[in-house]
C-alpha positions, 0 to 999 in steps of 0.5 A: 177494327182498324180504327180500334188498332189505330187508338190502342196504337197510340195509348201504347206507343204515344210522344216522347214528350208525353212519356216524359211528362207521365213519369214525371206526373206519375213519379210526382203522385206517388211520392206525395201519395206514399209522404202523406198519410192523409191522402185522399182514397181516390188521389191514391189510386189515380197515381197508382193506376197513371204509374202503371200506365207510365211504366207499360208505356216505358217498357213499350218504348225499350227495345226503341230505347236501347237500340238507340242508346246501342246505335249512340255508343258504337257511333263514338269514336271512344265507346266503339273501341271500349266496346269492340276491344277486348284487351282494352276493357280487360285493362281498364278493368284491370287499373281501375281495380288496382285504384279502388283496391289501394284506396279501400285498403288505405281508408280500411287502415286508417279507420282500423288504427283510428277505432282499433278493432280486428274486423277492420285491418282484416278487411285491410289485409284482405283488400291490400293482398288483392292491390298486391296481385292487381300491382303485379299484374298492372306493372307486368302489362305496362313493361311488356309494352316495350318488349316485342318478342311474344316468348318472352312477354309469355314467360313474364307473364306465366311468372307474374301469373304464378306469383298470383297463385301464391297470393291467391292462396294468402288471400285465401288465409285473410278471407278465412280469418273474416270467415272466422270473425263472422261465424264464431265472434258474430260480426255483423255486417249492415247497409243503411236503408235500401242499399242492401237491395242495390248491393244484392242485385250488384253483387249477383250481376259482378259475380255472373259476370266473373263467371262469364269471364273465367270460362272465356279466359280459362286458357292462358293465352295471356297469362296477365288477363287470365290471372285478372279474371280469376282475380274478379272471381275470388272477389265476387265470392268474397262479395257473395258471402259479405252479402249474405251476412248483410242480408242474414244480419237485417232480415235473420237473428244474430246469434241463432245456430241456423244464422251461424251455420249458414254463414259458415257453410257459404264461408266454407264454400268460398274458402275451398273454391278459391283455394281449388283455384289457386292449386289450379292456377300454381299447377297450370302455370307448372304445365306451361312451364314444361311445355317451354322447357320442351321447345328449348325457349325457357329463360329466366326473365321477369 
């Protein structure tokens, strides 16, 4: 019995060099089997069996791989700082998001001018408003570093949070225009090849992450960071809508009533959620102002 256990363990946990060769050989055989229409049946079945074995071996090694990756990441000074400091992660997300949004907005404006299409201008408007919200928060975060008074920081942060609440309502108008163009003008969204599957997987990941973060930053202990997470949730909801449009464009029949109804229902739900979120932001900041006034420290700043 012990002998068979040792054999099974060696088969399931071979050396890393052997795993490396297994993965590469099985991948090469699969490419050959799928690309050659006249491939021998025996070669095809062998490639399937070898790739299944290679996948099993890799999955068995996954816990060790993850532990090694985790140890390496936490062992590095910079990645350890990123993983352990929540505020640093939020700041990086804010600054990178601002750069990406502004570049995307400029690109869409240029494409809109070149092709003279309302759809590109609508997407440019949406990205411009997102960029404006992020710019306000980036500016506030940078200026707060020069301020030592915590109460003053909070008041200025609430001012920025309030502006983002109003811009969220404006963002909702831009999103409504996009939804109307999809539903009534039958605007399509398409991605080349299998990219739609990767985009779909990332969209669900981003949505789950945004919901998790919105719960974590629901209270406005840091108004700037709370606003960042609400912006990310709005962006994730819009990505979910555009992903659905792309999926129905690729796998459905454009012009079908059910196709338009599904897009309309999802778009309407996204607009309602974002509008509600903006209203909660404005009402919440109003309560915070009232609490500050009660303590007698309200000042017109920022």
